[in-house]
ZAMARGU-4260 file (C-alpha; in steps of 0.2 Angstrom, whole numbers, plus 5000, padded with zeros to 4 digits):
<rodrens>
0) 4741/4663/5092 | 4754/4674/5090 | 4765/4663/5097 | 4758/4649/5086 | 4760/4661/5070
5) 4778/4664/5075 | 4782/4646/5078 | 4774/4641/5060 | 4783/4654/5052 | 4800/4648/5061
10) 4798/4632/5057 | 4795/4635/5037 | 4810/4632/5025 | 4822/4649/5018 | 4813/4644/5001
15) 4795/4647/5008 | 4802/4663/5020 | 4809/4672/5004 | 4793/4669/4994 | 4782/4676/5009
20) 4792/4692/5008 | 4795/4693/4990 | 4774/4694/4992 | 4774/4708/5003 | 4787/4719/4993
25) 4775/4717/4980 | 4762/4723/4987 | 4774/4737/4996 | 4778/4743/4980 | 4761/4743/4975
30) 4756/4753/4989 | 4770/4763/4989 | 4766/4771/4972 | 4747/4774/4977 | 4753/4781/4992
35) 4763/4792/4984 | 4749/4797/4972 | 4736/4801/4987 | 4749/4811/4997 | 4753/4822/4984
40) 4736/4827/4977 | 4728/4825/4994 | 4714/4813/4990 | 4710/4795/4989 | 4719/4791/4972
45) 4711/4782/4960 | 4720/4775/4945 | 4715/4780/4927 | 4719/4774/4908 | 4737/4769/4906
50) 4743/4774/4924 | 4739/4755/4929 | 4752/4749/4918 | 4765/4759/4929 | 4755/4749/4944
55) 4761/4733/4938 | 4778/4738/4931 | 4782/4743/4950 | 4785/4727/4958 | 4793/4719/4942
60) 4807/4732/4944 | 4808/4731/4962 | 4810/4712/4965 | 4823/4707/4954 | 4833/4722/4961
65) 4830/4716/4980 | 4835/4700/4976 | 4850/4706/4968 | 4856/4716/4984 | 4852/4702/4994
70) 4838/4709/5004 | 4831/4689/5006 | 4846/4683/5011 | 4846/4690/5029 | 4838/4680/5045
75) 4825/4695/5049 | 4824/4687/5066 | 4844/4693/5068 | 4843/4708/5056 | 4853/4722/5062
80) 4852/4741/5061 | 4867/4741/5046 | 4854/4733/5036 | 4845/4747/5036 | 4859/4754/5023
85) 4856/4738/5011 | 4838/4743/5012 | 4840/4761/5009 | 4853/4756/4994 | 4840/4744/4984
90) 4825/4755/4987 | 4835/4771/4980 | 4843/4762/4964 | 4822/4757/4963 | 4817/4774/4963
95) 4829/4780/4951 | 4825/4767/4936 | 4805/4768/4943 | 4808/4789/4939 | 4815/4786/4923
100) 4802/4773/4917 | 4790/4786/4922 | 4796/4801/4912 | 4801/4792/4897 | 4784/4782/4896
105) 4776/4799/4889 | 4759/4796/4902 | 4752/4812/4906 | 4746/4818/4924 | 4761/4811/4935
110) 4767/4824/4947 | 4785/4826/4948 | 4784/4825/4967 | 4778/4808/4966 | 4794/4802/4963
115) 4801/4806/4980 | 4788/4801/4988 | 4786/4782/4980 | 4806/4781/4987 | 4801/4787/5004
120) 4787/4776/5004 | 4797/4762/4998 | 4810/4765/5012 | 4798/4766/5025 | 4789/4750/5022
125) 4803/4738/5017 | 4813/4745/5031 | 4800/4743/5044 | 4790/4727/5041 | 4807/4720/5043
130) 4812/4726/5060 | 4794/4723/5065 | 4795/4706/5062 | 4814/4706/5068 | 4807/4713/5085
135) 4791/4700/5085 | 4801/4687/5080 | 4815/4688/5092 | 4803/4690/5106 | 4794/4675/5104
140) 4808/4665/5098 | 4818/4669/5116 | 4802/4664/5124 | 4798/4649/5116 | 4817/4643/5117
145) 4817/4648/5135 | 4801/4639/5139 | 4806/4623/5129 | 4827/4623/5131 | 4829/4629/5148
150) 4816/4623/5156 | 4807/4640/5157 | 4824/4646/5167 | 4823/4663/5172 | 4838/4674/5164
155) 4848/4682/5176 | 4847/4702/5177 | 4865/4710/5174 | 4870/4727/5172 | 4883/4731/5158
160) 4898/4744/5163 | 4901/4755/5147 | 4886/4762/5135 | 4899/4761/5122 | 4897/4753/5106
165) 4906/4736/5114 | 4893/4739/5129 | 4877/4743/5115 | 4884/4727/5106 | 4884/4716/5121
170) 4867/4720/5126 | 4862/4717/5109 | 4869/4700/5109 | 4863/4695/5126 | 4846/4698/5121
175) 4847/4683/5109 | 4855/4673/5121 | 4847/4661/5136 | 4858/4667/5151 | 4858/4684/5153
180) 4844/4699/5155 | 4853/4717/5152 | 4842/4730/5163 | 4854/4744/5163 | 4870/4754/5158
185) 4883/4760/5169 | 4894/4774/5162 | 4907/4785/5169 | 4901/4798/5155 | 4891/4811/5166
190) 4883/4818/5148 | 4875/4799/5147 | 4867/4798/5162 | 4847/4796/5161 | 4848/4793/5144
195) 4842/4777/5135 | 4853/4764/5122 | 4839/4753/5116 | 4829/4754/5129 | 4842/4754/5143
200) 4843/4766/5156 | 4862/4774/5158 | 4866/4776/5176 | 4881/4784/5186 | 4892/4770/5197
205) 4885/4775/5213 | 4864/4771/5208 | 4872/4752/5208 | 4867/4747/5226 | 4850/4757/5219
210) 4849/4743/5203 | 4857/4731/5213 | 4841/4733/5225 | 4827/4735/5213 | 4833/4721/5199
215) 4841/4707/5211 | 4857/4710/5202 | 4871/4696/5205 | 4883/4701/5191 | 4890/4714/5182
220) 4898/4715/5164 | 4912/4723/5160 | 4911/4731/5142 | 4926/4742/5141 | 4938/4731/5129
225) 4950/4746/5122 | 4952/4754/5140 | 4972/4753/5148 | 4976/4740/5162 | 4976/4755/5173
230) 4959/4760/5171 | 4952/4744/5170 | 4960/4742/5186 | 4951/4757/5192 | 4936/4753/5189
235) 4936/4735/5197 | 4941/4741/5212 | 4928/4752/5213 | 4915/4738/5210 | 4924/4729/5224
240) 4913/4733/5239 | 4898/4730/5229 | 4892/4711/5231 | 4892/4706/5214 | 4902/4694/5203
245) 4912/4704/5189 | 4914/4698/5172 | 4921/4706/5157 | 4919/4704/5139 | 4935/4699/5128
250) 4947/4710/5120 | 4946/4720/5104 | 4959/4710/5095 | 4950/4694/5101 | 4933/4697/5095
255) 4939/4704/5077 | 4952/4690/5076 | 4937/4678/5075 | 4944/4670/5092 | 4928/4672/5103
260) 4911/4682/5102 | 4904/4697/5107 | 4895/4689/5121 | 4908/4676/5128 | 4909/4683/5145
265) 4926/4681/5153 | 4931/4679/5171 | 4940/4696/5176 | 4957/4695/5169 | 4967/4695/5181
270) 4981/4707/5174 | 4970/4720/5175 | 4969/4719/5194 | 4987/4724/5193 | 4983/4741/5184
275) 4999/4742/5174 | 5000/4744/5155 | 5014/4737/5144 | 5027/4747/5136 | 5025/4747/5118
280) 5039/4735/5112 | 5054/4739/5101 | 5052/4729/5086 | 5070/4731/5081 | 5076/4720/5098
285) 5060/4710/5094 | 5066/4703/5079 | 5086/4703/5081 | 5089/4686/5087 | 5074/4678/5079
290) 5068/4682/5059 | 5075/4672/5046 | 5085/4662/5061 | 5084/4645/5069 | 5077/4646/5086
295) 5077/4633/5099 | 5067/4635/5115 | 5070/4622/5127 | 5056/4617/5139 | 5047/4624/5126
300) 5029/4615/5134 | 5031/4626/5150 | 5021/4640/5155 | 5036/4653/5149 | 5043/4641/5133
305) 5025/4641/5125 | 5023/4659/5126 | 5041/4661/5120 | 5036/4651/5105 | 5019/4660/5102
310) 5031/4677/5103 | 5045/4668/5089 | 5033/4661/5078 | 5025/4680/5075 | 5042/4685/5072
315) 5044/4674/5057 | 5059/4663/5062 | 5068/4651/5047 | 5065/4637/5059 | 5057/4634/5077
320) 5064/4620/5086 | 5053/4615/5101 | 5064/4605/5114 | 5053/4597/5127 | 5054/4583/5140
325) 5038/4581/5144 | 5029/4571/5128 | 5010/4580/5131 | 5017/4595/5135 | 5027/4593/5117
330) 5013/4588/5107 | 5002/4602/5114 | 5014/4616/5107 | 5017/4608/5093 | 5001/4608/5087
335) 4998/4626/5093 | 5013/4631/5083 | 5008/4622/5068 | 4990/4630/5069 | 4996/4647/5072
340) 5009/4647/5058 | 4995/4644/5046 | 4984/4658/5053 | 4998/4671/5052 | 5004/4668/5033
345) 5002/4652/5026 | 5014/4656/5012 | 5029/4660/5023 | 5036/4643/5028 | 5042/4642/5045
350) 5048/4623/5050 | 5043/4619/5063 | 5054/4604/5075 | 5049/4595/5087 | 5062/4586/5099
355) 5059/4573/5115 | 5073/4575/5126 | 5081/4583/5142 | 5093/4596/5145 | 5102/4584/5157
360) 5106/4573/5142 | 5121/4581/5136 | 5123/4573/5121 | 5106/4574/5116 | 5107/4593/5116
365) 5123/4596/5108 | 5119/4582/5094 | 5102/4593/5092 | 5111/4609/5093 | 5122/4604/5079
370) 5108/4596/5067 | 5098/4610/5063 | 5112/4623/5063 | 5101/4633/5079 | 5107/4652/5079
375) 5097/4655/5096 | 5093/4648/5111 | 5080/4653/5125 | 5084/4641/5140 | 5068/4641/5147
380) 5068/4623/5155 | 5069/4620/5172 | 5061/4614/5187 | 5052/4628/5196 | 5041/4623/5209
385) 5049/4629/5227 | 5041/4614/5238 | 5044/4602/5226 | 5059/4606/5222 | 5063/4605/5240
390) 5057/4588/5244 | 5069/4582/5226 | 5084/4592/5224 | 5094/4581/5216 | 5085/4582/5201
395) 5084/4600/5202 | 5102/4600/5202 | 5103/4590/5187 | 5090/4599/5179 | 5093/4618/5182
400) 5112/4617/5187 | 5119/4602/5174 | 5106/4606/5161 | 5110/4624/5160 | 5129/4617/5158
405) 5126/4606/5146 | 5115/4617/5135 | 5129/4632/5137 | 5143/4621/5132 | 5131/4612/5116
410) 5128/4632/5111 | 5148/4633/5111 | 5150/4618/5100 | 5138/4621/5090 | 5143/4641/5087
415) 5125/4646/5092 | 5126/4666/5092 | 5115/4668/5105 | 5109/4658/5123 | 5096/4667/5132
420) 5093/4660/5151 | 5076/4664/5160 | 5081/4664/5176 | 5072/4671/5193 | 5071/4681/5208
425) 5069/4670/5220 | 5089/4668/5212 | 5093/4682/5224 | 5098/4679/5240 | 5088/4661/5240
430) 5082/4653/5256 | 5077/4637/5245 | 5086/4625/5232 | 5075/4632/5216 | 5083/4649/5219
435) 5100/4643/5221 | 5102/4633/5206 | 5095/4646/5195 | 5108/4658/5204 | 5121/4643/5199
440) 5114/4642/5183 | 5118/4662/5182 | 5136/4658/5188 | 5141/4646/5175 | 5136/4657/5161
445) 5142/4671/5167 | 5158/4664/5170 | 5158/4654/5152 | 5157/4674/5146 | 5172/4679/5155
450) 5182/4667/5142 | 5171/4674/5127 | 5188/4675/5119 | 5187/4656/5117 | 5171/4655/5109
455) 5158/4663/5099 | 5141/4663/5110 | 5135/4678/5118 | 5128/4673/5135 | 5114/4683/5143
460) 5100/4679/5159 | 5083/4689/5161 | 5078/4688/5178 | 5059/4692/5183 | 5047/4686/5196
465) 5029/4678/5196 | 5019/4675/5180 | 5001/4676/5181 | 4992/4659/5177 | 5009/4650/5175
470) 5008/4632/5180 | 5009/4630/5200 | 5005/4649/5200 | 4992/4658/5214 | 4980/4663/5203
475) 4973/4646/5196 | 4973/4640/5214 | 4964/4652/5220 | 4951/4651/5208 | 4950/4632/5211
480) 4946/4635/5228 | 4932/4649/5224 | 4924/4640/5214 | 4924/4622/5227 | 4916/4635/5239
485) 4933/4640/5249 | 4943/4640/5260 | 4955/4649/5253 | 4973/4646/5258 | 4986/4659/5262
490) 5004/4656/5267 | 5007/4672/5279 | 4997/4687/5278 | 5012/4698/5276 | 5019/4687/5260
495) 5020/4699/5245 | 5026/4695/5226 | 5031/4704/5211 | 5018/4698/5197 | 5019/4701/5177
500) 5009/4696/5165 | 5015/4679/5152 | 5015/4688/5136 | 5022/4703/5141 | 5037/4695/5151
505) 5040/4684/5137 | 5039/4699/5128 | 5051/4707/5137 | 5064/4692/5138 | 5065/4693/5119
510) 5072/4710/5117 | 5083/4709/5133 | 5090/4695/5125 | 5094/4704/5110 | 5101/4722/5120
515) 5116/4709/5129 | 5133/4713/5125 | 5139/4694/5135 | 5137/4689/5153 | 5124/4702/5156
520) 5111/4700/5170 | 5095/4709/5166 | 5080/4712/5177 | 5061/4715/5172 | 5054/4730/5180
525) 5039/4721/5189 | 5033/4736/5196 | 5026/4736/5213 | 5023/4721/5223 | 5006/4715/5229
530) 5000/4708/5245 | 4994/4689/5240 | 4982/4692/5256 | 4975/4706/5245 | 4975/4698/5229
535) 4965/4683/5238 | 4953/4696/5245 | 4948/4704/5226 | 4947/4688/5218 | 4933/4683/5231
540) 4924/4699/5229 | 4926/4698/5211 | 4917/4682/5210 | 4904/4691/5220 | 4907/4684/5237
545) 4908/4690/5253 | 4923/4684/5264 | 4920/4672/5279 | 4926/4680/5295 | 4923/4688/5311
550) 4915/4704/5305 | 4905/4693/5289 | 4899/4679/5300 | 4887/4675/5285 | 4901/4674/5272
555) 4904/4661/5260 | 4923/4658/5258 | 4935/4658/5272 | 4953/4662/5270 | 4966/4653/5280
560) 4983/4653/5283 | 4994/4638/5281 | 5011/4645/5283 | 5026/4645/5274 | 5030/4632/5262
565) 5049/4624/5263 | 5059/4634/5255 | 5049/4650/5253 | 5052/4668/5257 | 5040/4683/5262
570) 5045/4694/5250 | 5058/4692/5235 | 5070/4701/5227 | 5075/4705/5209 | 5095/4713/5215
575) 5110/4706/5225 | 5114/4726/5227 | 5113/4743/5222 | 5123/4741/5206 | 5111/4744/5191
580) 5108/4753/5177 | 5096/4756/5164 | 5095/4752/5146 | 5088/4759/5130 | 5070/4749/5136
585) 5062/4756/5152 | 5055/4740/5160 | 5072/4733/5156 | 5087/4737/5170 | 5105/4728/5170
590) 5112/4722/5185 | 5131/4720/5188 | 5134/4708/5200 | 5150/4695/5208 | 5156/4682/5196
595) 5166/4668/5200 | 5180/4662/5188 | 5177/4648/5177 | 5193/4638/5183 | 5185/4642/5201
600) 5169/4637/5196 | 5174/4620/5187 | 5181/4614/5204 | 5163/4617/5211 | 5155/4610/5198
605) 5164/4592/5198 | 5164/4593/5218 | 5142/4596/5216 | 5143/4583/5205 | 5150/4569/5213
610) 5140/4574/5229 | 5125/4574/5218 | 5126/4556/5211 | 5130/4549/5232 | 5116/4559/5237
615) 5125/4569/5251 | 5113/4582/5250 | 5122/4592/5264 | 5139/4593/5254 | 5127/4600/5238
620) 5120/4612/5252 | 5136/4617/5254 | 5143/4619/5238 | 5128/4630/5234 | 5131/4640/5249
625) 5148/4645/5244 | 5146/4647/5227 | 5128/4657/5228 | 5130/4674/5239 | 5116/4674/5252
630) 5111/4659/5250 | 5105/4653/5269 | 5092/4638/5266 | 5076/4641/5276 | 5082/4626/5289
635) 5095/4634/5294 | 5086/4653/5298 | 5072/4641/5307 | 5085/4632/5316 | 5094/4647/5322
640) 5077/4655/5327 | 5074/4639/5336 | 5092/4642/5346 | 5088/4659/5350 | 5070/4653/5357
645) 5078/4640/5368 | 5093/4654/5374 | 5078/4666/5381 | 5068/4651/5389 | 5082/4645/5398
650) 5085/4662/5405 | 5068/4663/5411 | 5064/4658/5427 | 5055/4639/5428 | 5039/4646/5433
655) 5037/4660/5419 | 5044/4644/5408 | 5027/4634/5413 | 5018/4650/5410 | 5023/4652/5393
660) 5030/4637/5385 | 5036/4639/5366 | 5023/4627/5360 | 5024/4631/5342 | 5044/4630/5341
665) 5048/4611/5344 | 5032/4609/5331 | 5043/4618/5317 | 5059/4611/5323 | 5052/4593/5320
670) 5044/4598/5304 | 5062/4601/5298 | 5070/4588/5306 | 5057/4579/5294 | 5060/4589/5280
675) 5077/4588/5281
</rodrens>
């Protein structure tokens, strides 16, 4: 019967519901006034004489006030506690005016305490009625919705980590949802333990095993959006041993800006695993090369290029030139920039110019720089996927080396003020073509900077490691593999990498670019390196799954080792030597490294260009080896290991050789010959 009545009430029109509420409030106005007399006099009060007129005035006065203050515009089943303040205001305003009417009426026999009692009664009746209906309709609506829309699918029990305001809001939002049912809170504050919030008990983390067993939990929801990354990392590390899927609510800034709702749960941000809080930026450095200027980003649609564009548009340049070779990537970033420009400040005119073209087209990029009077260039265009570049070295030479050369010369010709190259840690003692070409690109800018008296352009290079969730990054690959049930592929159990978030890297690039005096190589402090195997394990655990191995034969996700890819190193470096000095920014260092004069480099460029056109890649490799300090192609390293293995094999007895044949080495040799 209750369910049918609730369903009937929910199906009514807004006007009909408002009419029912108004009718109820008319009754409450009369009841509150009568109860005030009865409570004051201590008897069942029966009105006499002219006092009857006051019982008629009460609802006539109350309803217009309640209408004016919006008590009939709220959706009752979604009403929140802050609505109580509106109810108190409306009832107070009504009680004050009614009290004035009482004392001006001249009717005798009305005790003074009737006025405050009438006020309290009215608040109690109006507020309690609405919150009772909210609870009644909310419970019925959820049960009916689950039955009809979700075919009686049971909600999943979840525990919310964080009993603060964010956690309470999340619990309230989930109550109205159809997927999760909060059953308890977990909080680090010992003063809150054993307390209850909205009927949910607060437990310490040590009780999680008990809660998992009791409620058959599979999910823990993090509701600590204001916590620092180091704090989040610590909490995530504590949750890893438990067989639960860890999810988090979005950050407060995203909620405040209306990008997402409180209950828009997401996977744990991999940046939180790093446990490193970003350093507040120097606003003067951020705006120095951007605010009020014409700025161009090459490779604007890529991972780093697109984030640079997002940061730049917030700094309000005069114009932003998006230079991109991929049509779809250019369309996507152009659309995003137009929306972001309107959202930031519709009154400020920032011209967004989309240019489809390749940095390997010297005439095209010079024409663009001249036509739009570009003042600052962030050169992010490059081929960066190591195995892909190994398979296509010629294109990497044209794009990474000559693309940088043509862009730099275009900058000089168009009198661009600042040119910032986005480099990589793979340029340090590279074992792959990508790293060697990026270091060669650095050498070009350093050589041009030696002749700074001949031009006005200031060249700066910024070198950093891997960025999280970039195209080709290991993080999205692991996510995809885990979602598909595995296996998760790791190249080598010893591989370590430096990681940084894309926004932090872009912000530091902009600041470092403003520091350069000409020919500077800046290195970003990437923090401590992370073992890729550990990252894979943590992502599996945080997905609520167990690793399948000898110790855990019942696990769900297997980790397999596939071997280093062509050109890949076990670890990356950020410096060629120890000659490094600090800057005014604690995360940015200045490196002093070997430079080749422009006269010598120009000769090498001519040889490299001819060899690339003729597809003489042995000659290309020789030029790169000569110019790039520490460049040892991986195939040569493995050739050396192979020769040493043969020497050891020849020096051993024939019987020993038969017992211990070097089976793996010939296979690797054949692979390398095929790759070469």
